[in-house]
C-alpha positions, 0 to 999 in steps of 0.5 A: 507722337506726331506719327501716331496722331498722323496715323489716327487722323488718317484712319478717322478720315479714310474711305472705309475706316471712317465708317468704323470710327462711327460704329465704334462710337454709337456702340459705345454710346449705347453701351454707356447710356444703357448702363449709367445712373443718369438720376444720380447726378445730385444737385446744385445746392450742396454749398455747405462744406462738411468741416464748417461750424454750421455742418458740425452743429447739424451732425450734433443736433442729429444726435438729439432725441427728437431730430428724427423730424423737422418742421414745416409751417402751415401758414393760414392768413385771413383773407380780409380783417382778422381770423375769426373764432371759426377760422381759428377752430377750423385751423385747429381741425386742420392741424389734426388732419395734418398730423394724420398726413405727416404721421407725427403730432403737430403743435397747436395753432399760433396766432399773431398779435394782430390776429390776422395770421396763424401758423401750425408747426408740422413735423416730417421725417428729417431723413427724406430723400429729395423725392420723398420730401416733394411728395410729403410736402405735396401731399401736406399742401393738398391736406391744407387746401382740402380742409382749410375754410374759404375765409383763409389763404393757406401755405406750407413753408419752412426749410423742407418746403423750400427744398421741395419747391426747389426740386419741383421747380427743375421738373421738366426744366433740364428737358426744357434747357436741352430743347432750347440749347438744341433749337438755339445751336441748330438756328445759328448753325443754319445761319452760319453755314447757310446750308439746309444740310450741313448743320445737321452733322455737327448738331447730331454729333455734338448732341450724341456727345452730350448724351454720353457725357451726361450718362458717364457723369451720372454714373460718376455721381452715383459712384463718387456722391458727386453733387452738380447740376447736369444742365450745366454740363449739357450746356458746356458740352454743347457749347464746346462741341459746336466751337470745335465743329465751327473751327473744323469745318471752317478750315475744311471749306478753306482746304476744299478750295486748295485740294481737289480730293475732299478726304485729303482736304479734310485731312489737312483741316483736321491736322491743321486745327487739332492743336488749336482744338486741343489746346483749347480743351486742355485749358478748359479741363485743367482750369475746371479741374481746379474746382477740385481744390474747392470746398463747396461740395457743388463746386468741386463736383461740377469741376469733376463733371464738366472736365469729363463732358469736355473731354468727351466733347474733344474726342467727339470733335477730333474723331466722330466729327471727322469721320462723320464729314469724311463719309459725306461729299462736297454736296453737304455744303450745298448750295454754296459747295467750295469748288477746287481752285475757288478764290478765297474772299476772307482777306477782302471781306469785312474781317480783312478790312477790319484787320488791316484797319486795326493793325494800322493803328494799334495804339489808338485801337488798344487804347479805346478798347482798354477804356471800354473794358474799364467802363464795363468792369465799373458795373461791379460798383453795383456788386452785392454777394449773397441772395436771401432765401426767398430771392433764390427763385425766379417762379412762384413758390408757395414756401416763398408766399407763406414766408412772406406772410409769416415775416409780416406778422412774426420775427422774420427768422421764425421759420428758420431759426439758429440752433446753438449746441453748447455744453450743458453746464454753460446753457443758462450763460449762453441763453443769457449772452446771446439774448443781449445780441442785437437783432435776436428776439428770442432765445429758449432751450429746446428739449432735454440735454443730451450726452452733456449738451444742450440745445438752444433755439435763437430767433433773429429779426432778419431774413436768412441770407440777408446781410443783417442775418449774417451779421447777427449769426456773427455776433451770436457765435461771439456772444456764445463763445464768450458765454462758455469755455467749451465748444459752442456751435451755432447752426441753422439755415442762417448760420449755414448761408453765412458758412456757404458764403464764406466758403464760396469767397474763400474758393474764389481766392484759391481757385482763381489764381490756379485757373490763371496758372493753368491758363499761362502755362498752356499758352507757354507751352503752346506759343513757346513764348513768355511775353504773349502769354503774360499779355494774353493772360492779362487781357483774358483777366480784363475781359472777365472782370468786364463781363462780370461788371457789365453783367452785374450792372445789367442784372441789378438795373435792367432786370432788378436782381438784388445781388449775386449768388455766392457761387456765381463769381467763382463759376462766372470767372472760371467759365470766362477765363477758361472758355474766353482763352479758346478764341484767343488760342484759335486766333493766336495759333493761326497768327503764329502759323502765318508769322514766319512768312508774313511778319507779326502784324501782317500774320495777325491780320491774316489770322483775323480775316481767315478766322473772323467769321468762325470765331464770331460764329463760335462766340455767338453759339456759346454765348446763346447757349449759355443765355439759355440757362436763363429758362432754368428757375433758380437765380443762380444759374440764370445770373451765370448764364447772363454774365457768361453771355455777356463775357463771351460776346465781349471776348469775341467782339472786342478782345479778339477782334480789337484788343489782341490784333492791336496789341501784337501789331503795336509790340511786333515780333518781340511779342514771341519773345524769347522765340522768333517769329520763324521759330514759333511758326514752325510748330504748325505744319501743313501736310504735303499735297499728297494723298493720305495713305488710307485713300489710295484713289487717283488724285481728285476722284473723290473731290469730283465725285463727292 
């Protein structure tokens, strides 16, 4: 395997073969991007497991007559005082116009007790796809605005309207996210390299990798009906790909001072950094792959798509980027061109001084960092899980305003009632028992029985998605179950919110242990040690918990966020555990390389000194890329971006800089148990100072001419 990699790396950096690698990559990208169905990537809102009670209830509800339509609500609020008779007459005419637009007969206007508001139920087709649903809701809103009198304010709300607003809010959002991500990466690379030229190479390579990953994932979504948010995939590929580039180019710059031939310096850098890059990528990919065990469709789909995207980032980092660097000369680093024989300043710089200070007082430093992480983790006391329907948006939405108007004058759950499916013979008992549930304001049979089953509507005085709503759904299910000996199912939006939340919590309990096992096993294989992986895994978990705590506290007390979305804790922990271990791998593999000759503490100090700048740069890039999720309109993605951004910064500035070096210095050579420093350092070999087989030119030629 080593011999094969040596040949591949030599081919990738060869004088002529590097061009072959670049051409092959471009042809592959062009072929895949030209045939893939990029629009089939699905959405992030598929949060309901198919085996849940509300999903099974929905399947039965779709068999009832009339299930081919679902209502939206046109809401009319008086601009001042109460609705006049003329207003009500005009609203009735609007209802007739909406019937023509929707293609279905509308209900009569329903006026609130105080006379300030009225609504009209407007049935629309229930089998519309996202685009058709948006078009239908927009047509209804246009008709309402055209026909409604000037004395009222009109809205269109209800389940399909919420769905349309979510879909519409993403119009151009992913393009904006991509533009912000590219701009952030470009700026940070420019600041890191301090070169007007060098940053263009990794940025171009990562951008092409993101294009290929998005195309492949789009095709996979079309084939296997995967549900995921494509914006997260782009962020992951840009973040991981940039990290790989920073690590490789940093080592390349270091080796250019040791070798006169730049191709040989690149080959040495590639072979030295490849194990860390590969281990880092394998950790993240396998950790994300654990999401296939999740029951929430959007989580399992994201796991597959993200794993594929990161594999693409790995291939571009190990082959396309080195090939691109190989065809460029030393002038790529202008104006700070590393020259053969230059003195490396890392050991006397900031990171060198900091590393020596940490390993000199490891106990104090470790105690301080543990205390800091504990304080940050305490922010989880602000933790609340579950957003209501109106709290999902970060932008203005007509459906939210309409819902809020309804909630001020009618039972809150009127626009999204619970729907109960029970045996026809037990329908009266179910109505009687569920009517007595606290918080239920209305229970009514709907339509005619079908196939021995009855359909019952229950309206709750609580907003779907709220804690009160979840309690009411549980009580209704318990009461309905006691009213019949047969099967009874409670569905509707409020029940779906409860089932989605329960599924997210169950997935958290299933996936998190699997992620920790993956991280531990890879660390064992990489370090050939048991003690170090155990301690590093514990530090990684502590860092992730601290990040979630800090992110929750900042979200609640600084940005006024009401709670975490149900999917955020799992995805945040997954990204933090998987991506955070990247920097640990980058650092510890370099420390292992140095341990055999310098000792554990000195080797760790050397590793911090030589990798401090690049790891910090990589962490800042990744944090900024995830922060870019804040431009998206949904609260879920904004919360995820905030927590991961904070977590990556904690990991790079506290954990990697202070906690891990202090831990290694405090324990000493025993940290590598059961191996010894000499044994573990044998895993990374620097290639001999001879010319690579693909570059037969005299030593130093390409370095002096490049």
